[in-house]
C-alpha positions as CSV (number, residue, x, y, z in Angstrom):
1,M,-18.4,-15.6,48.6
2,N,-16.9,-15.8,45.1
3,A,-19.0,-16.9,42.2
4,K,-17.2,-20.2,41.7
5,Y,-17.9,-23.3,39.7
6,T,-17.0,-26.4,41.7
7,G,-17.1,-29.1,39.0
8,A,-20.5,-30.6,38.6
9,D,-22.9,-29.3,35.9
10,D,-25.4,-28.2,38.5
11,D,-23.1,-27.3,41.4
12,W,-22.8,-23.5,41.4
13,E,-22.1,-21.7,44.6
14,T,-24.1,-18.5,43.8
15,P,-26.8,-17.3,41.4
16,V,-24.1,-15.2,39.7
17,A,-21.9,-18.1,38.9
18,P,-24.1,-19.7,36.1
19,L,-23.8,-16.4,34.2
20,L,-20.0,-16.8,34.3
21,N,-20.1,-20.3,32.9
22,P,-17.4,-20.4,30.1
23,C,-19.7,-22.3,27.8
24,L,-21.8,-19.1,27.5
25,D,-18.8,-17.1,26.1
26,A,-19.5,-18.1,22.5
27,V,-23.1,-17.1,22.7
28,F,-22.4,-13.5,23.8
29,R,-19.4,-12.6,21.5
30,D,-19.8,-9.7,19.1
31,A,-21.0,-10.2,15.6
32,S,-19.5,-8.7,12.4
33,L,-20.6,-7.9,8.9
34,L,-23.5,-6.1,10.4
35,D,-23.6,-3.7,7.4
36,H,-24.8,-6.6,5.2
37,A,-28.4,-7.6,4.5
38,S,-29.1,-11.1,5.8
39,A,-31.8,-13.3,7.3
40,W,-29.2,-15.1,9.3
41,F,-28.2,-12.6,12.0
42,G,-30.7,-14.1,14.5
43,H,-28.8,-17.4,14.4
44,I,-25.3,-16.1,14.9
45,P,-25.2,-16.9,18.6
46,F,-26.1,-20.5,17.9
47,A,-23.5,-20.8,15.1
48,R,-20.9,-19.7,17.7
49,W,-22.2,-22.1,20.3
50,I,-22.4,-25.2,18.0
51,V,-18.8,-24.7,16.8
52,A,-17.6,-24.6,20.4
53,A,-19.7,-27.6,21.4
54,L,-19.1,-29.8,18.3
55,R,-15.5,-28.7,17.6
56,P,-15.8,-29.9,14.0
57,K,-12.7,-31.0,12.0
58,C,-14.5,-30.1,8.8
59,F,-17.3,-27.6,8.2
60,V,-19.1,-27.0,4.9
61,E,-21.7,-24.4,4.0
62,L,-23.8,-24.8,0.9
63,G,-25.1,-21.3,-0.1
64,T,-23.1,-18.5,1.3
65,H,-24.1,-15.3,-0.5
66,D,-22.9,-12.3,1.5
67,G,-21.1,-14.5,4.0
68,V,-22.9,-13.5,7.2
69,S,-23.6,-17.1,8.4
70,Y,-20.2,-18.3,7.1
71,N,-18.4,-15.6,8.9
72,A,-20.1,-16.5,12.1
73,F,-18.9,-20.1,11.9
74,C,-15.3,-19.1,10.8
75,S,-15.1,-16.5,13.6
76,A,-16.0,-19.1,16.1
77,V,-13.3,-21.5,14.8
78,R,-10.7,-18.7,15.1
79,V,-11.7,-17.6,18.6
80,E,-11.9,-21.2,19.8
81,N,-8.5,-21.8,18.3
82,L,-9.7,-25.0,16.5
83,S,-8.1,-26.8,13.6
84,T,-11.3,-26.9,11.6
85,A,-11.2,-26.7,7.8
86,C,-14.0,-24.5,6.6
87,H,-15.4,-24.5,3.1
88,A,-18.0,-22.3,1.5
89,V,-19.7,-23.5,-1.7
90,D,-21.6,-21.1,-3.9
91,T,-21.7,-19.8,-7.5
92,W,-22.1,-16.3,-6.1
93,K,-24.5,-15.5,-9.0
94,G,-27.7,-15.6,-7.0
95,D,-31.0,-17.4,-7.9
96,A,-34.7,-16.7,-8.4
97,Q,-35.4,-16.7,-4.7
98,A,-32.5,-14.7,-3.3
99,G,-32.2,-12.5,-6.4
100,F,-29.2,-12.3,-8.8
101,Y,-26.2,-10.1,-8.2
102,S,-22.9,-9.0,-9.6
103,D,-19.4,-10.3,-9.0
104,E,-18.9,-7.6,-6.4
105,I,-20.5,-9.8,-3.7
106,Y,-17.9,-12.5,-4.3
107,R,-14.9,-10.2,-4.6
108,R,-15.8,-8.5,-1.4
109,L,-16.3,-11.8,0.5
110,L,-13.1,-13.2,-1.0
111,K,-11.1,-10.2,0.2
112,Y,-12.7,-10.4,3.7
113,N,-12.0,-14.2,3.9
114,D,-8.4,-13.7,2.8
115,N,-7.8,-11.0,5.4
116,N,-9.4,-12.9,8.3
117,F,-9.6,-16.7,7.7
118,S,-7.1,-17.6,4.9
119,G,-5.3,-20.1,7.1
120,F,-8.3,-22.5,7.4
121,S,-11.1,-21.3,5.0
122,T,-11.7,-22.0,1.3
123,L,-14.3,-20.5,-1.0
124,H,-15.4,-22.9,-3.7
125,R,-17.1,-21.0,-6.6
126,T,-18.9,-23.8,-8.2
127,E,-22.2,-25.8,-8.1
128,F,-23.0,-27.9,-5.1
129,D,-23.0,-31.1,-7.2
130,D,-19.5,-30.4,-8.5
131,A,-18.1,-29.5,-5.1
132,V,-19.2,-32.7,-3.4
133,K,-16.6,-34.6,-5.4
134,R,-13.9,-32.7,-3.5
135,F,-14.7,-34.2,-0.1
136,R,-14.1,-37.7,1.1
137,D,-17.0,-39.9,2.4
138,G,-17.3,-39.5,6.2
139,S,-15.2,-36.4,6.4
140,I,-17.7,-33.6,7.2
141,D,-18.7,-33.0,10.8
142,L,-20.9,-29.9,10.3
143,L,-22.9,-29.2,7.1
144,H,-25.0,-26.1,6.7
145,I,-27.5,-26.3,3.8
146,D,-28.8,-22.9,2.7
147,G,-29.1,-23.0,-1.1
148,F,-32.2,-22.9,-3.2
149,H,-35.1,-23.5,-0.8
150,S,-37.5,-25.6,-2.8
151,Y,-38.4,-29.0,-1.5
152,D,-36.7,-30.8,-4.4
153,A,-33.5,-28.7,-4.1
154,V,-33.0,-29.2,-0.4
155,S,-33.9,-32.9,-0.6
156,H,-31.4,-33.3,-3.4
157,D,-28.7,-31.4,-1.5
158,F,-29.2,-33.4,1.6
159,H,-29.1,-36.8,-0.1
160,T,-26.2,-35.8,-2.3
161,W,-24.0,-34.8,0.6
162,F,-25.2,-37.4,3.1
163,E,-22.4,-39.9,2.5
164,K,-19.9,-37.1,3.2
165,M,-21.1,-36.8,6.8
166,S,-18.9,-38.2,9.6
167,D,-20.2,-40.4,12.4
168,R,-20.3,-37.2,14.5
169,G,-22.1,-35.4,11.7
170,I,-24.6,-32.6,12.2
171,V,-26.6,-31.0,9.4
172,L,-28.2,-27.5,9.7
173,F,-31.1,-26.4,7.5
174,H,-32.0,-22.7,7.2
175,D,-35.6,-21.5,6.5
176,T,-37.3,-24.5,8.1
177,N,-40.0,-22.1,9.3
178,E,-40.5,-20.2,6.0
179,R,-43.7,-21.2,4.1
180,R,-43.8,-18.6,1.3
181,E,-44.6,-19.9,-2.2
182,G,-41.7,-21.8,-3.6
183,F,-40.1,-22.6,-0.2
184,G,-40.2,-26.2,0.7
185,V,-37.5,-26.7,3.4
186,W,-40.3,-26.8,6.0
187,K,-41.8,-29.8,4.3
188,F,-38.5,-31.7,3.9
189,W,-37.7,-30.9,7.5
190,S,-41.0,-32.4,8.7
191,E,-40.0,-35.6,7.0
192,V,-36.3,-35.9,7.8
193,S,-36.6,-34.6,11.4
194,S,-38.6,-37.7,12.4
195,K,-35.8,-40.0,11.2
196,F,-32.9,-38.5,13.2
197,P,-32.5,-36.8,16.6
198,S,-33.4,-33.2,15.8
199,F,-34.1,-29.7,17.2
200,Q,-35.6,-26.6,15.5
201,F,-35.4,-22.9,16.1
202,L,-38.4,-21.0,14.9
203,H,-37.1,-17.4,14.8
204,S,-35.3,-15.8,11.8
205,H,-37.1,-18.0,9.4
206,G,-36.2,-21.2,11.3
207,L,-33.1,-23.3,11.7
208,G,-33.2,-27.1,11.9
209,V,-30.5,-29.1,13.7
210,L,-30.2,-32.7,12.6
211,C,-27.9,-35.3,14.2
212,V,-27.1,-37.7,11.4
213,G,-24.0,-39.2,12.9
214,K,-24.3,-42.3,15.1
215,N,-21.7,-40.9,17.5
216,A,-22.9,-37.3,17.7
217,P,-21.4,-35.3,20.7
218,R,-23.3,-35.5,24.0
219,A,-24.2,-31.8,23.8
220,M,-26.0,-32.3,20.5
221,I,-27.9,-35.4,21.7
222,E,-29.0,-33.6,24.8
223,L,-30.2,-30.6,22.8
224,C,-32.2,-32.9,20.5
225,G,-33.6,-34.7,23.6
226,L,-35.0,-31.7,25.5
227,N,-38.6,-31.9,26.6
228,D,-41.1,-29.3,25.4
229,I,-40.6,-26.9,28.3
230,E,-36.8,-27.1,28.1
231,A,-36.8,-26.7,24.3
232,E,-38.9,-23.6,24.5
233,R,-36.6,-22.0,27.0
234,F,-33.6,-22.9,24.9
235,R,-35.2,-21.4,21.8
236,N,-36.3,-18.2,23.5
237,R,-32.9,-17.6,24.9
238,F,-31.1,-17.9,21.6
239,K,-33.9,-15.9,20.0
240,V,-33.5,-13.0,22.4
241,V,-29.7,-12.9,22.0
242,G,-29.9,-13.3,18.2
243,E,-32.5,-10.6,17.7
244,R,-30.0,-8.1,19.1
245,W,-27.8,-8.6,16.1
246,A,-30.7,-8.6,13.7
247,I,-31.9,-5.3,15.1
248,D,-28.4,-3.8,15.2
249,A,-27.8,-4.8,11.5
250,S,-31.2,-3.3,10.5
251,R,-30.4,0.0,12.2
252,R,-27.0,0.1,10.6
253,R,-28.5,-0.4,7.2
254,E,-31.1,2.3,7.9
255,K,-28.4,4.7,9.0
256,E,-26.3,4.0,5.9
257,A,-29.4,4.4,3.7
258,Y,-30.1,7.8,5.4
259,R,-26.5,8.9,4.9
260,H,-26.6,7.9,1.2
261,E,-29.9,9.7,0.7
262,K,-28.6,12.8,2.5
263,K,-25.5,12.8,0.3
264,T,-27.6,12.4,-2.8
265,M,-29.9,15.3,-1.8
266,E,-26.9,17.5,-0.9
267,T,-25.4,16.8,-4.4
268,K,-28.7,17.6,-6.1
269,L,-29.0,20.8,-4.0
270,A,-25.5,21.9,-4.9
271,A,-26.3,21.3,-8.6
272,L,-29.5,23.4,-8.2
273,E,-27.6,26.2,-6.5
274,G,-25.1,26.1,-9.4
275,E,-27.9,26.3,-11.9
276,K,-29.5,29.2,-9.9
277,E,-26.2,31.1,-9.9
278,T,-25.8,30.5,-13.7
279,I,-29.3,31.7,-14.4
280,G,-28.9,34.7,-12.2
281,E,-25.6,35.6,-13.9
282,R,-27.3,35.3,-17.3
283,I,-30.2,37.5,-16.2
284,R,-27.8,40.2,-14.9
285,K,-25.9,40.2,-18.2
286,E,-29.1,40.6,-20.1
287,F,-30.2,43.7,-18.2
288,I,-26.8,45.4,-18.0
């Protein structure tokens, strides 16, 4: 018997067939930018899934840094062949929490964006409060807030951009499960998640999903309406798949660090050998 889907959501002919459900394709696609350092690798499968499920007309990310999360969303838009307009907003200077960095981060991301997503993606190098003026009210279907993580900052970002959300709007908050000193997303999330349909992932520092639109897609309403057992299963499955990319990225960085250290040691060794040869030659001349 072929593993065949017959039409209904729960009408699969064999145990193999559910694994072939096309809606899972987005979850298992390969990730990229794995040579970068990021706390977002664990959420890449969900980024791919939500783009496929929501099919947003406009996506905006506040706080992009190296571009790992932004690339995940843009890659999904490209693979799904959507007409989504994607926008990344950042100063690309860093902050007290993420650290400060040089223009090389922005230049590298700009080149990558131009080579891969130039037809639908725009990088806005400016402050969040300045960028908000560039978007019409009710125009954004998917907003990812990942800027400065204090309570006041995330509250300000949410309320500043709220009017820009469409009636299908979904807002994502990163670091909802991070409680280090100075991080207040968890506190803001505990308040706002009780006012709208919501769902939270706990791995990779936490990711909150908030349905702010009155006409949010059915898939998002179903996600936010899962019971405790279903929600735990959903979380664990995305955690397991996402951890693959987090581990892979960590190993790649370790290998790169090893190669760099090896090259440095080889250079130092070559220099020492040169000094040894020079000293040896000098000694020979003195005793001849």
